[in-house]
N, C-alpha and C positions, 0 to 999 in steps of 0.2 A: 534551544541549545546553541551555544556559541563556540566556534572553533577557529582560532586565529583571526578573530574579528568578523567572521562570517556566520550569520545566523542560519540555521537549517533545522528541519524537523527530522528526528531519527527515522520516521516512517519513509522519508524520501530515500534514505540509504537502503532501507529494506526493499523498496520497490526496485531500485537499481540492481540490488543483489539478485532479486527474482529474475530479472531480465537476463543478467549474466549467467546465472545458473541454468536457466532455460536454454540459452544458446549452447552452453557447454554440454548439457544432457542431449540435446538434439544432434550436436555434432558427433558425439561419441556413440549415439544410439542408432546411427544410420546403417542400413543394409541395402541390398539391391532394390528392395521394394519400397524404400523410404524409411521413415522413422518407425521404430518398433513400438508395439503397444505398451511395452514396459516403460519406454521413455515418457509416454503420455501419463502413465500412472505415477511415475516419479515426479513429474512436473506438477501434477495436481496435488500430490501430498505436500510438496514444498510450498506451493502457493497457499494451500489451506492453512499450513502452520503459520506462515507470515501474516495472512489475513487474520488469523486467530489472535496473533499478538498485537496487531494494529487496531482491530475493531473495538476492544474495550476502551482504549484511549479516545477514539472518535465518539463513542457513545457517551462517555463522561463529559466530553467537550460540549455535546449537544444538550445534556442535562444541565450543565452550568448556565448555558444561554437561557434555558427555560426558567431556571430559578431566578435569574437576574431580570426577567421580564423582557428580554430582547426578542424581537420577531425572529422567526426561523431564517437562518442564512446570514445573520449579521455577525456572528462570532467566528465563522469558519469559512472564509474564502468565498462564500456565496453571496457576497454583498451586492445588492442592486440599489442604485441611487433612488432615494425617496422612500425606501422601505425601513430604514433604520433611523 
């Protein structure tokens, strides 16, 4: 995806959003004893939702590499010199 001439993956925005939402939940869920168990539960729910949205795209990317006959890691950032 390109925005104002800069290429980025939508999953990168989702990862940043998880970090920001986690910080927000932890800051609002503080009490005298630390973070409440509800905060952890909310963070896990949000993280699972975001991972559930990202994972199918990553799996499809890996399948495309297998169909094209590329060694594992050549199509998705795991490039090691001499392997591809």
